[in-house]
C-alpha positions as CSV (number, residue, x, y, z in Angstrom):
1,M,10.1,16.8,9.3
2,R,9.2,15.5,5.9
3,Q,11.7,16.5,3.2
4,H,10.0,15.3,0.1
5,K,6.6,15.3,-1.6
6,R,4.5,12.2,-0.9
7,Y,3.5,11.8,-4.6
8,K,4.4,12.8,-8.1
9,R,1.9,13.8,-10.7
10,P,2.0,12.1,-14.1
11,K,4.2,13.6,-16.7
12,K,1.4,13.4,-19.3
13,P,-1.8,14.6,-17.7
14,F,-4.1,13.4,-20.6
15,D,-2.8,10.0,-21.4
16,K,-5.9,7.9,-22.2
17,A,-4.5,4.5,-21.2
18,R,-3.2,5.8,-17.9
19,I,-6.6,7.5,-17.1
20,E,-8.5,4.3,-17.8
21,E,-6.1,2.3,-15.7
22,E,-6.4,4.8,-12.8
23,K,-10.3,4.6,-13.1
24,R,-10.1,0.8,-12.8
25,L,-7.8,1.0,-9.8
26,M,-10.0,3.6,-8.1
27,K,-13.1,1.4,-8.5
28,E,-11.3,-1.8,-7.5
29,Y,-9.7,-0.4,-4.4
30,G,-12.4,2.2,-3.5
31,L,-10.0,5.1,-3.6
32,K,-11.2,8.7,-3.1
33,N,-9.0,10.4,-5.7
34,K,-6.2,9.7,-8.1
35,R,-3.7,11.2,-5.6
36,E,-4.0,8.0,-3.6
37,I,-2.8,6.0,-6.7
38,W,0.0,8.5,-7.2
39,K,1.1,8.0,-3.6
40,A,1.2,4.3,-4.0
41,E,3.2,4.7,-7.3
42,T,5.7,7.0,-5.5
43,N,6.1,4.6,-2.5
44,I,6.8,1.7,-4.8
45,S,9.2,3.6,-7.0
46,R,11.1,4.7,-3.9
47,I,11.3,1.1,-2.6
48,R,12.5,-0.1,-6.0
49,A,15.1,2.7,-6.2
50,Q,16.4,1.8,-2.8
51,A,16.6,-1.9,-3.9
52,R,18.6,-0.9,-7.0
53,K,21.1,1.0,-4.7
54,L,21.4,-2.0,-2.4
55,I,22.4,-4.4,-5.1
56,V,26.0,-3.2,-4.7
57,E,25.7,-3.2,-0.8
58,P,24.9,-6.8,0.2
59,E,25.4,-6.1,4.0
60,K,22.3,-3.8,4.1
61,Q,20.1,-5.9,1.9
62,E,18.8,-8.2,4.7
63,Q,17.6,-5.3,6.8
64,F,15.8,-3.8,3.9
65,L,14.2,-7.1,2.9
66,N,13.1,-7.7,6.5
67,K,11.4,-4.3,6.5
68,L,9.4,-5.2,3.4
69,R,8.6,-8.7,4.8
70,K,7.1,-7.1,7.9
71,I,4.9,-4.9,5.8
72,G,3.9,-8.0,3.8
73,L,5.0,-6.7,0.4
74,I,7.3,-9.7,-0.2
75,D,7.3,-13.3,1.1
76,E,10.0,-14.9,3.3
77,K,12.1,-16.4,0.5
78,A,12.0,-13.3,-1.8
79,G,15.1,-11.4,-2.8
80,L,15.9,-8.1,-4.5
81,N,14.6,-9.3,-7.8
82,E,11.1,-9.7,-6.4
83,V,11.4,-6.2,-4.9
84,L,12.2,-4.8,-8.3
85,S,9.1,-6.4,-9.7
86,L,6.7,-4.8,-7.1
87,T,3.8,-2.8,-8.5
88,K,1.4,-0.2,-7.2
89,R,-1.2,-3.0,-6.9
90,D,1.0,-4.7,-4.3
91,W,1.0,-1.5,-2.2
92,L,-2.7,-1.0,-2.6
93,E,-3.3,-4.6,-1.4
94,R,-1.6,-3.7,1.9
95,R,-3.9,-0.8,2.7
96,L,-6.2,-1.1,5.7
97,Q,-9.3,-0.4,3.5
98,T,-8.5,-3.3,1.2
99,I,-7.7,-5.7,4.0
100,V,-10.9,-4.9,5.9
101,F,-12.9,-5.7,2.7
102,K,-10.9,-8.9,1.9
103,K,-11.3,-10.2,5.5
104,G,-15.1,-9.8,5.1
105,L,-15.6,-7.1,7.8
106,A,-17.3,-5.0,5.1
107,K,-19.6,-6.0,2.2
108,T,-18.0,-3.6,-0.3
109,I,-14.8,-1.7,-0.6
110,K,-16.6,1.6,-0.1
111,E,-18.2,0.3,3.1
112,A,-14.8,-0.7,4.3
113,R,-13.6,2.9,3.8
114,Q,-16.6,4.3,5.6
115,L,-16.2,1.9,8.6
116,I,-12.6,3.0,8.9
117,V,-13.3,6.8,8.6
118,H,-16.2,6.4,11.1
119,R,-13.8,4.8,13.6
120,K,-15.4,1.3,13.6
121,I,-12.2,-0.6,12.9
122,M,-9.6,-1.5,15.5
123,I,-6.1,-3.0,15.2
124,N,-4.9,-4.5,18.4
125,D,-7.6,-2.7,20.4
126,K,-6.6,0.7,19.0
127,I,-9.0,2.6,16.7
128,V,-7.4,3.3,13.3
129,D,-9.3,5.9,11.1
130,V,-6.9,6.1,8.2
131,P,-8.0,4.1,5.1
132,S,-4.5,4.3,3.6
133,Y,-2.8,2.9,6.7
134,V,-0.3,0.2,5.6
135,V,-1.0,-2.9,7.6
136,K,1.9,-4.9,8.8
137,K,1.8,-8.7,8.4
138,D,1.7,-9.3,12.2
139,E,-1.2,-6.8,12.6
140,E,-3.4,-8.5,10.0
141,P,-5.0,-11.0,12.4
142,L,-5.6,-8.3,15.0
143,I,-8.0,-6.3,12.8
144,K,-11.6,-6.3,14.0
145,R,-14.8,-4.3,14.2
146,K,-15.4,-2.1,17.3
């Protein structure tokens, strides 16, 4: 059972700079609404908070870093300093919708979303119809059209 909200709304709802940045991100990554950006922000902030806690516990660091390497957020040689510098763009780059577009399976980012929602994209011969699915590094070569 989920114990926490999946996103936090911005503290200042009418901050012009934030609104313009969110518009750019929505267009670049083909997002349906700003809640998807807020979810990415929350995920990254939780990862960074966990990394800050692990600075004092070196025995748990490697397990945490391996989890992030599997997702593809950090490379093999990265440490906690790289984790602390992650941004919401890094999270949005790992979404299925973005990867389908970057692999050339769709001509536009919006088409990528439509292909996923219409169940035309498979990962390892399983249909995935969630555009926000976070693709693991080892699943990336297994993405194909139905």
